[in-house]
GUBAKOL-978815 format. One record per residue (C-alpha): residue in three letters; z, y, x. Coordinates in pm, 1 decimal. Example, Ala and Ser with C-alpha at 12.3 -4.5 7.8 and 13.67 -1.06 7.14 Angstrom:
<drentis>
gufi | Z | Y | X
ALA | 780.0 | -450.0 | 1230.0
SER | 714.0 | -106.0 | 1367.0
</drentis>
This chain:
<drentis>
gufi | Z | Y | X
MET | 7512.5 | 2040.4 | 1455.2
TYR | 7147.7 | 2129.8 | 1390.1
ALA | 6862.0 | 2003.5 | 1601.6
VAL | 6691.5 | 2228.6 | 1855.1
LEU | 6330.5 | 2130.1 | 1904.2
THR | 6230.6 | 2052.1 | 2259.2
GLY | 5951.2 | 1833.9 | 2395.0
LYS | 5658.2 | 1887.9 | 2629.3
GLY | 5376.0 | 1940.9 | 2383.6
ARG | 5312.6 | 2204.9 | 2120.7
LEU | 5408.9 | 2163.6 | 1756.5
VAL | 5174.8 | 2244.5 | 1468.5
PHE | 5351.1 | 2242.8 | 1131.8
ILE | 5130.8 | 2260.8 | 821.1
GLY | 5272.2 | 2299.7 | 471.0
ILE | 5069.1 | 2222.8 | 159.2
ASP | 5285.3 | 2347.8 | -124.3
GLY | 5305.8 | 2104.0 | -414.7
ALA | 5079.8 | 1838.1 | -260.7
SER | 5163.1 | 1499.2 | -411.8
TYR | 5156.3 | 1175.0 | -217.4
GLU | 4943.9 | 980.9 | -465.4
MET | 4686.4 | 1257.3 | -498.4
ILE | 4648.1 | 1314.6 | -123.1
ALA | 4630.4 | 939.7 | -58.2
GLN | 4362.8 | 892.1 | -326.8
LEU | 4149.6 | 1189.0 | -224.0
ALA | 4171.4 | 1078.4 | 138.6
ALA | 4072.9 | 720.9 | 45.3
ASP | 3775.6 | 860.9 | -149.9
ARG | 3676.0 | 1064.6 | 160.4
ILE | 3711.7 | 1388.6 | -31.9
LEU | 3973.9 | 1478.1 | 228.7
PRO | 3817.4 | 1314.0 | 537.1
HIS | 4016.7 | 1507.9 | 796.3
ILE | 4355.1 | 1440.3 | 640.5
GLY | 4236.5 | 1081.9 | 593.1
ARG | 4170.1 | 1056.6 | 965.2
LEU | 4521.7 | 1185.0 | 1039.4
ILE | 4669.9 | 935.9 | 793.5
GLN | 4486.7 | 649.1 | 960.7
ALA | 4599.7 | 753.7 | 1307.1
GLY | 4951.8 | 864.5 | 1214.7
THR | 5243.6 | 797.5 | 982.5
PHE | 5217.0 | 898.0 | 617.7
ARG | 5514.8 | 872.9 | 383.2
PRO | 5614.6 | 983.8 | 33.0
MET | 5897.7 | 1232.4 | 76.0
ILE | 6185.5 | 1302.2 | -161.5
SER | 6230.1 | 1668.5 | -250.8
SER | 6549.5 | 1859.3 | -320.6
LEU | 6757.0 | 1874.1 | -638.3
PRO | 6644.9 | 2071.9 | -822.5
GLU | 6290.1 | 2010.0 | -699.8
VAL | 6196.3 | 2377.0 | -658.1
SER | 6039.3 | 2557.8 | -364.1
PRO | 6326.1 | 2778.2 | -235.1
VAL | 6568.2 | 2485.2 | -213.4
ALA | 6310.0 | 2248.2 | -68.6
TRP | 6155.7 | 2485.4 | 189.3
HIS | 6495.7 | 2607.6 | 307.4
SER | 6603.2 | 2244.6 | 345.8
ILE | 6282.6 | 2164.2 | 535.0
ILE | 6301.3 | 2450.9 | 784.8
THR | 6675.9 | 2424.4 | 850.4
GLY | 6734.3 | 2048.9 | 830.9
ALA | 7040.7 | 2131.8 | 623.1
ASN | 7186.7 | 2055.3 | 282.0
PRO | 7194.9 | 2335.0 | 18.9
ALA | 7574.9 | 2350.8 | 49.4
GLU | 7511.9 | 2433.0 | 416.1
HIS | 7210.7 | 2667.2 | 399.8
GLY | 7320.5 | 2829.2 | 71.7
THR | 7006.3 | 2810.6 | -144.2
PHE | 7054.6 | 2626.9 | -474.3
GLY | 6764.7 | 2757.0 | -686.0
PHE | 6522.7 | 3043.4 | -751.5
THR | 6816.4 | 3269.6 | -829.7
ASP | 7190.5 | 3254.7 | -775.6
LEU | 7505.1 | 3441.5 | -872.5
ALA | 7714.1 | 3640.0 | -628.0
PRO | 8063.3 | 3483.6 | -601.7
HIS | 8304.0 | 3565.8 | -886.6
SER | 8042.8 | 3770.2 | -1070.7
TYR | 7738.0 | 3755.7 | -1295.3
HIS | 7529.0 | 3952.4 | -1046.9
MET | 7200.4 | 3770.8 | -995.1
PHE | 7021.2 | 3769.1 | -659.3
PHE | 6715.5 | 3599.4 | -512.0
PRO | 6772.9 | 3374.8 | -208.7
ASN | 6582.6 | 3500.6 | 93.0
ALA | 6587.9 | 3508.1 | 471.8
GLN | 6900.1 | 3724.3 | 475.8
THR | 7099.1 | 3490.8 | 251.3
LEU | 7002.8 | 3179.1 | 447.8
ALA | 7325.9 | 3056.3 | 610.4
VAL | 7155.1 | 2825.2 | 863.2
PRO | 6878.5 | 2958.8 | 1091.7
PRO | 6530.7 | 2805.4 | 1064.4
PHE | 6427.0 | 2574.0 | 1345.7
TRP | 6212.3 | 2835.9 | 1519.7
ASN | 6518.5 | 3052.4 | 1578.4
ARG | 6705.8 | 2770.0 | 1750.7
ASN | 6494.4 | 2745.8 | 2065.0
ASP | 6305.5 | 2974.4 | 2300.6
LYS | 5957.3 | 2854.2 | 2206.2
ARG | 5711.5 | 3123.8 | 2106.0
THR | 5630.6 | 3067.9 | 1740.7
VAL | 5376.7 | 3185.6 | 1485.4
VAL | 5482.3 | 3147.6 | 1120.3
ILE | 5228.8 | 3224.2 | 846.6
ASN | 5317.4 | 3221.2 | 476.6
MET | 5642.9 | 3024.4 | 486.7
PRO | 5797.2 | 3073.9 | 141.5
PHE | 6134.4 | 3245.5 | 108.1
THR | 6144.4 | 3394.2 | 458.8
TYR | 6131.4 | 3753.7 | 330.6
PRO | 6219.8 | 3999.2 | 469.6
ALA | 6074.3 | 3890.5 | 802.2
GLN | 6346.9 | 3843.0 | 1062.5
PRO | 6296.5 | 3898.0 | 1436.9
LEU | 6188.6 | 3596.0 | 1639.4
ASN | 6012.4 | 3510.3 | 1961.6
GLY | 5666.4 | 3544.3 | 1814.4
VAL | 5512.7 | 3639.6 | 1480.3
LEU | 5623.7 | 3580.0 | 1121.5
ILE | 5444.0 | 3664.0 | 796.5
ALA | 5673.3 | 3575.7 | 507.2
GLY | 5538.7 | 3404.2 | 198.6
PHE | 5640.5 | 3405.2 | -166.3
VAL | 5861.7 | 3581.9 | -278.1
ALA | 5771.8 | 3888.2 | -66.4
LEU | 5751.1 | 4233.1 | -221.4
ASP | 5608.5 | 4442.3 | 61.3
LEU | 5362.6 | 4339.2 | 333.3
GLU | 5524.0 | 4553.7 | 602.0
LYS | 5871.1 | 4411.7 | 535.8
ALA | 5714.9 | 4065.7 | 521.6
THR | 5570.9 | 4100.1 | 871.8
TYR | 5726.9 | 4078.2 | 1218.0
PRO | 5634.0 | 4258.9 | 1431.2
HIS | 5524.6 | 4550.8 | 1213.6
THR | 5240.6 | 4627.5 | 1454.9
LEU | 5053.3 | 4331.9 | 1304.9
VAL | 5026.6 | 4495.0 | 961.1
PRO | 4700.6 | 4691.6 | 1027.1
GLU | 4531.3 | 4366.9 | 1135.7
LEU | 4648.0 | 4197.1 | 816.7
GLN | 4519.1 | 4483.9 | 608.1
ARG | 4180.2 | 4459.4 | 777.4
ALA | 4175.1 | 4090.5 | 682.1
ASP | 4263.0 | 4181.9 | 320.6
TYR | 4567.3 | 3959.3 | 359.8
ARG | 4749.1 | 3864.5 | 38.5
ILE | 5102.2 | 3730.3 | 26.5
ASP | 5028.6 | 3523.1 | -281.7
VAL | 4772.6 | 3447.2 | -547.9
ASP | 4781.7 | 3677.8 | -849.6
SER | 4893.2 | 3417.9 | -1104.0
ASN | 4872.2 | 3671.6 | -1385.2
LYS | 4494.9 | 3635.2 | -1368.5
ALA | 4525.9 | 3278.1 | -1496.9
HIS | 4664.3 | 3419.1 | -1822.0
GLN | 4343.5 | 3620.7 | -1855.9
SER | 4087.8 | 3369.6 | -1731.6
LEU | 4103.4 | 3055.9 | -1518.1
GLN | 3782.8 | 3168.2 | -1346.5
LEU | 3943.2 | 3500.4 | -1249.3
PHE | 4237.6 | 3302.7 | -1114.5
LEU | 4008.4 | 3078.1 | -909.5
ASN | 3827.2 | 3381.6 | -767.6
ASP | 4158.3 | 3531.7 | -656.3
LEU | 4269.5 | 3196.4 | -516.1
GLU | 3956.3 | 3185.8 | -302.4
ARG | 4001.5 | 3540.2 | -168.3
THR | 4366.2 | 3473.4 | -87.5
PHE | 4279.5 | 3148.6 | 89.9
GLN | 4001.9 | 3303.8 | 299.0
ALA | 4229.1 | 3588.9 | 411.4
ARG | 4491.3 | 3330.8 | 511.4
VAL | 4232.7 | 3140.9 | 715.1
THR | 4112.1 | 3459.0 | 885.6
THR | 4470.1 | 3541.6 | 981.7
TYR | 4545.6 | 3191.7 | 1112.8
ARG | 4233.4 | 3197.0 | 1331.8
TYR | 4319.6 | 3538.3 | 1471.1
LEU | 4679.8 | 3451.8 | 1559.4
TRP | 4583.0 | 3109.2 | 1692.7
GLU | 4363.8 | 3282.6 | 1948.9
VAL | 4561.3 | 3594.4 | 2042.3
GLU | 4916.6 | 3458.9 | 2046.8
PRO | 5043.4 | 3240.3 | 2335.2
TRP | 5225.7 | 3014.6 | 2090.1
GLU | 5410.6 | 2687.8 | 2140.6
THR | 5491.5 | 2629.3 | 1771.6
PHE | 5244.9 | 2718.9 | 1496.5
VAL | 5352.3 | 2710.3 | 1131.1
LEU | 5095.6 | 2756.2 | 852.1
VAL | 5166.8 | 2706.0 | 481.3
PHE | 4912.9 | 2693.2 | 198.5
THR | 5073.3 | 2788.4 | -134.9
GLY | 4765.0 | 2829.5 | -351.2
THR | 4769.7 | 2452.3 | -396.5
ASP | 5093.2 | 2483.6 | -594.9
ARG | 4959.6 | 2762.9 | -815.8
LEU | 4641.4 | 2566.9 | -878.8
SER | 4836.1 | 2255.5 | -976.8
HIS | 5060.5 | 2441.9 | -1219.7
PHE | 4770.4 | 2589.1 | -1412.9
MET | 4507.0 | 2317.9 | -1370.9
TRP | 4671.4 | 1978.7 | -1319.5
ASP | 4487.7 | 1867.0 | -1633.2
ALA | 4162.1 | 1956.1 | -1458.8
TYR | 4250.0 | 1728.7 | -1169.1
MET | 4349.5 | 1440.6 | -1396.8
ASP | 4032.5 | 1464.1 | -1608.1
PRO | 3705.2 | 1420.7 | -1410.6
THR | 3513.3 | 1559.6 | -1710.3
HIS | 3715.4 | 1882.3 | -1716.8
HIS | 3510.6 | 2199.8 | -1663.5
PHE | 3724.8 | 2295.2 | -1361.6
HIS | 3777.6 | 1948.6 | -1210.0
ASP | 3534.4 | 2011.6 | -924.9
ALA | 3687.0 | 2353.7 | -856.4
PHE | 4032.8 | 2197.0 | -830.3
VAL | 3915.8 | 1929.9 | -588.1
ASP | 3708.0 | 2177.9 | -388.1
HIS | 4014.2 | 2387.2 | -309.5
PHE | 4189.3 | 2087.3 | -158.0
ARG | 3865.6 | 2007.2 | 24.3
GLN | 3875.1 | 2354.5 | 180.6
VAL | 4235.2 | 2302.9 | 290.2
ASP | 4130.0 | 1970.7 | 441.1
ALA | 3853.6 | 2140.8 | 639.6
ILE | 4103.8 | 2380.8 | 796.6
VAL | 4341.2 | 2093.3 | 873.9
GLY | 4050.8 | 1922.1 | 1052.3
GLU | 3965.3 | 2240.2 | 1239.6
ILE | 4324.8 | 2267.0 | 1360.9
ALA | 4351.9 | 1898.5 | 1450.6
ASP | 4035.1 | 1917.7 | 1659.5
GLN | 4190.8 | 2191.9 | 1874.0
LEU | 4505.7 | 2000.6 | 1962.2
ARG | 4584.4 | 1848.3 | 2298.2
PRO | 4686.3 | 1482.0 | 2337.9
GLU | 5049.4 | 1580.7 | 2397.5
ASP | 5067.9 | 1803.0 | 2087.0
LEU | 5233.6 | 1699.1 | 1761.5
LEU | 5099.7 | 1778.1 | 1414.3
VAL | 5334.0 | 1753.1 | 1115.6
MET | 5222.4 | 1808.2 | 756.4
VAL | 5461.9 | 1833.6 | 462.3
SER | 5487.0 | 1946.9 | 104.1
ASP | 5799.7 | 2078.5 | -61.4
HIS | 5756.5 | 1863.4 | -374.0
GLY | 5488.0 | 1670.9 | -553.2
PHE | 5322.1 | 1726.4 | -890.6
GLU | 5279.3 | 1546.1 | -1218.9
ARG | 5157.7 | 1614.1 | -1572.1
LEU | 5352.5 | 1851.6 | -1796.1
GLU | 5383.1 | 1762.7 | -2162.1
GLN | 5687.6 | 1953.2 | -2287.4
ASN | 5914.0 | 2230.0 | -2165.7
VAL | 6280.9 | 2160.3 | -2234.8
TYR | 6499.6 | 2467.9 | -2289.3
VAL | 6834.8 | 2377.6 | -2140.0
ASN | 7031.6 | 2685.4 | -2248.9
VAL | 6907.7 | 2650.5 | -2606.9
LEU | 7038.2 | 2295.0 | -2610.6
LEU | 7373.4 | 2408.9 | -2469.4
ARG | 7389.4 | 2686.8 | -2728.4
ASP | 7310.1 | 2462.3 | -3023.3
ALA | 7570.6 | 2212.4 | -2904.1
GLY | 7834.3 | 2488.0 | -2916.1
LEU | 7877.0 | 2493.1 | -2538.0
LEU | 7707.4 | 2829.1 | -2471.1
ARG | 7756.1 | 3161.0 | -2649.0
PHE | 7652.5 | 3516.6 | -2571.4
ASP | 7808.1 | 3849.7 | -2663.8
LYS | 7469.5 | 3984.8 | -2774.2
PRO | 7214.4 | 3838.7 | -3016.6
ASP | 6936.9 | 3908.6 | -2763.4
PRO | 7095.9 | 3830.2 | -2425.9
ARG | 6926.0 | 3964.5 | -2114.0
GLY | 7088.8 | 3712.3 | -1886.3
VAL | 7411.8 | 3542.5 | -1792.5
LYS | 7580.9 | 3884.1 | -1767.4
ASP | 7585.9 | 3886.5 | -2149.7
ILE | 7772.7 | 3555.8 | -2169.8
SER | 8067.6 | 3526.4 | -2407.9
PRO | 8419.6 | 3433.8 | -2295.5
GLU | 8391.1 | 3149.2 | -2545.9
ALA | 8106.4 | 2989.9 | -2347.9
ARG | 8196.1 | 2658.6 | -2187.8
ALA | 7883.0 | 2608.8 | -1973.9
PHE | 7554.1 | 2776.8 | -1886.4
ALA | 7237.9 | 2689.2 | -1695.9
LEU | 7041.3 | 2867.1 | -1424.3
GLU | 6675.2 | 2796.5 | -1357.8
PRO | 6555.8 | 2535.2 | -1373.1
SER | 6817.1 | 2263.7 | -1427.7
ARG | 7149.5 | 2371.0 | -1275.7
ILE | 7449.0 | 2366.0 | -1508.2
TYR | 7769.2 | 2555.3 | -1431.4
ILE | 8103.0 | 2514.0 | -1603.3
HIS | 8224.8 | 2858.4 | -1715.6
ALA | 8545.7 | 2821.1 | -1518.7
LYS | 8838.1 | 3058.7 | -1562.0
ASP | 8900.9 | 3092.8 | -1189.6
LYS | 8532.9 | 3136.2 | -1096.4
TYR | 8377.0 | 3385.4 | -1339.4
PRO | 8507.7 | 3718.2 | -1478.8
LYS | 8485.3 | 3598.7 | -1841.3
GLY | 8537.9 | 3230.7 | -1764.4
SER | 8748.4 | 3036.9 | -2013.5
VAL | 8752.0 | 2675.5 | -1895.9
SER | 9076.8 | 2581.6 | -1723.7
GLY | 9105.4 | 2324.2 | -1451.0
GLN | 9252.6 | 2076.5 | -1695.7
GLU | 8960.0 | 2123.4 | -1935.9
ARG | 8684.7 | 2095.0 | -1675.4
GLU | 8638.9 | 1717.3 | -1692.1
ALA | 8617.9 | 1722.7 | -2072.2
VAL | 8347.4 | 1990.5 | -2064.7
LEU | 8156.5 | 1801.3 | -1796.5
HIS | 8174.2 | 1492.0 | -2013.9
ASP | 8036.9 | 1681.0 | -2314.5
VAL | 7745.5 | 1820.3 | -2113.1
VAL | 7662.0 | 1482.4 | -1959.2
ASP | 7664.9 | 1319.1 | -2302.4
LEU | 7441.3 | 1591.0 | -2447.1
PHE | 7165.3 | 1542.3 | -2191.3
THR | 7202.9 | 1168.0 | -2143.0
ASP | 7140.0 | 1118.6 | -2515.2
LEU | 6853.0 | 1369.0 | -2537.7
THR | 6522.3 | 1230.5 | -2665.8
HIS | 6190.4 | 1374.9 | -2779.0
ASN | 5972.4 | 1170.8 | -3015.0
GLY | 6172.3 | 865.3 | -2920.0
GLN | 6128.3 | 922.4 | -2544.8
GLN | 6417.4 | 972.6 | -2303.5
VAL | 6406.5 | 1328.5 | -2164.4
ILE | 6656.6 | 1322.1 | -1877.0
ARG | 6630.4 | 1056.0 | -1608.6
ARG | 6966.5 | 1132.8 | -1455.6
VAL | 7249.0 | 1386.5 | -1461.9
TYR | 7386.4 | 1445.2 | -1111.1
HIS | 7737.7 | 1567.0 | -1036.0
LYS | 7757.6 | 1818.9 | -751.1
GLU | 7944.5 | 1574.5 | -529.0
GLU | 7644.4 | 1337.8 | -540.8
ILE | 7404.6 | 1602.2 | -406.6
TYR | 7583.7 | 1853.6 | -189.9
ALA | 7802.1 | 1849.5 | 119.6
GLY | 7897.5 | 2154.7 | 319.0
PRO | 8106.6 | 2469.6 | 338.7
LEU | 7930.4 | 2635.2 | 43.7
MET | 8018.5 | 2366.7 | -213.8
GLU | 8207.0 | 2623.5 | -421.3
ARG | 7877.2 | 2797.9 | -498.8
ALA | 7698.6 | 2476.8 | -601.3
PRO | 7618.1 | 2398.8 | -965.9
ASP | 7851.9 | 2150.5 | -1128.3
LEU | 7565.3 | 1939.2 | -1263.1
VAL | 7192.6 | 1911.4 | -1193.2
LEU | 6947.6 | 1751.7 | -1436.2
LEU | 6649.2 | 1544.1 | -1328.3
ALA | 6386.8 | 1510.9 | -1600.2
GLU | 6169.8 | 1214.3 | -1684.7
PRO | 5796.1 | 1252.1 | -1607.5
GLY | 5623.2 | 1498.1 | -1837.1
PHE | 5931.9 | 1707.1 | -1914.9
ASN | 5979.8 | 2044.2 | -1746.5
LEU | 6329.8 | 2192.5 | -1753.7
ARG | 6360.8 | 2566.3 | -1822.7
THR | 6653.8 | 2797.5 | -1899.7
SER | 6505.6 | 3076.7 | -2109.7
ASN | 6760.1 | 3237.5 | -2343.7
LYS | 6487.7 | 3385.0 | -2564.9
GLU | 6356.0 | 3055.6 | -2700.9
THR | 6473.8 | 2924.6 | -3035.7
LYS | 6345.6 | 2567.1 | -3010.4
HIS | 6456.0 | 2286.2 | -2782.5
PHE | 6100.3 | 2202.1 | -2676.3
GLY | 5776.8 | 2392.1 | -2631.9
VAL | 5453.7 | 2432.3 | -2435.7
ASP | 5296.5 | 2711.3 | -2234.5
ILE | 4992.5 | 2767.6 | -2013.0
PHE | 5111.2 | 2532.3 | -1738.5
THR | 4972.2 | 2177.1 | -1737.2
GLY | 5144.4 | 2055.5 | -1418.5
LYS | 5508.5 | 2042.0 | -1309.5
HIS | 5701.9 | 1969.3 | -992.4
ALA | 5784.0 | 1607.2 | -913.4
ARG | 6072.5 | 1509.8 | -687.9
ASP | 5974.8 | 1171.8 | -549.1
ASN | 5618.5 | 1226.1 | -425.5
ALA | 5611.5 | 1508.0 | -173.2
ILE | 5423.5 | 1427.7 | 148.5
PHE | 5531.3 | 1376.9 | 509.5
LEU | 5257.8 | 1314.7 | 766.6
VAL | 5297.4 | 1293.0 | 1144.3
SER | 4998.8 | 1273.4 | 1377.5
GLY | 5028.8 | 1252.9 | 1752.5
ASN | 5221.3 | 1040.7 | 1998.7
HIS | 5531.1 | 920.6 | 1812.5
ASP | 5732.0 | 614.4 | 1717.6
PRO | 5674.2 | 546.2 | 1344.6
ASP | 6010.1 | 369.2 | 1327.0
LEU | 6173.0 | 712.6 | 1353.8
ILE | 6043.9 | 788.9 | 1003.4
SER | 6205.3 | 607.7 | 712.7
ALA | 6008.3 | 474.1 | 417.1
HIS | 6127.5 | 763.7 | 199.8
PRO | 6239.2 | 1061.6 | 410.6
GLN | 6402.5 | 1356.6 | 240.2
VAL | 6321.4 | 1724.5 | 286.6
ALA | 6639.3 | 1787.2 | 487.6
ASP | 6533.6 | 1512.1 | 733.7
VAL | 6218.3 | 1686.2 | 856.7
VAL | 6362.5 | 1891.9 | 1143.5
GLY | 6572.2 | 1602.0 | 1268.5
ILE | 6271.9 | 1366.1 | 1271.0
ILE | 6056.1 | 1617.2 | 1456.6
ASN | 6332.6 | 1667.5 | 1708.8
GLN | 6369.4 | 1292.6 | 1767.6
ILE | 5994.7 | 1255.7 | 1816.9
ALA | 5980.7 | 1550.9 | 2055.6
ASN | 6272.0 | 1426.2 | 2263.1
ASN | 6130.4 | 1072.2 | 2283.0
GLU | 5815.4 | 1190.1 | 2458.2
</drentis>
């Protein structure tokens, strides 16, 4: 059912977390990203549609498996164990479909792929990315750990520093990036690889905290923002210059970015509409939900009907389900802020998902209009608010770039994240 990559040449797969199509295209056109610009000119560059919701675990798991969430089993940053309120974080062990590098015998190096923790055995090397709690458990084989420690390898940027000082955050971003580059260069040379996967995630962190700096050329940190992407571009050029004519280079992002103007607190809206109640005045999570609750949301925009046959305290019968769905859809379809529509579309699960894990899927998923960021905090009291972030994920402007010998007709005008493996496989097998 799932493609197995073949082909004569090697595959280099580069991820730039959060890179948006319009931004990359503009910076390349302005020659700020000359190496990526060269690949765009010689290859095929498309805006790619991210997952629903447009968050990294769902998108990256869709990218590396070529599967739908109802097949690979990742629906958001967190999920509930079946018939319970027990929360867990999707990871490599919960992934129901193997990533593409485990479906062939090619020796593979994987550096910093998000949500591959704990590192699973493969023919090669894997260093898991965010969320990874322990470097040794994030690394396969474990014998590589001393080398990573010598390189001062960091799994992720310390985003807490941005709450102290944006300059401290930028300093940590630089150290994390340089350690990643040192590690890529080492493994590129010492490993006899056939597939090389390298993901940059600092670009996402930078865009969350400093998207306003990118949008405003007069901003104090505008040059610092652009310089980080320029450094990524230099490494992309370094890699591209080492490829053979028969090799294939693919570059993707898991989602794009856009400005953030207002957070929208979905559970507060459900609560104030009488659809969500908790047993405690200060709930610590969905485990404190009341039997009277009709619906609840999980981060960032997934809404679940509190069904009687699905949750221990569920109260909504099968006959009532459609009425509750209708109430929720009406609530968010009619939602405005200062006269502006907040929700672009409310999706029913059947419009998004297909696969054996449909029972675990959210009943509804919200897609916000530009500028609105959907959150599910139960501690907020207002429907809208702001925080330190100035940028938010965007669904429709991720990137998909292919450089190397390929037929551009194999790539649609707007590929989706779950199409990536299949497209690579078609290109490889058409050599």
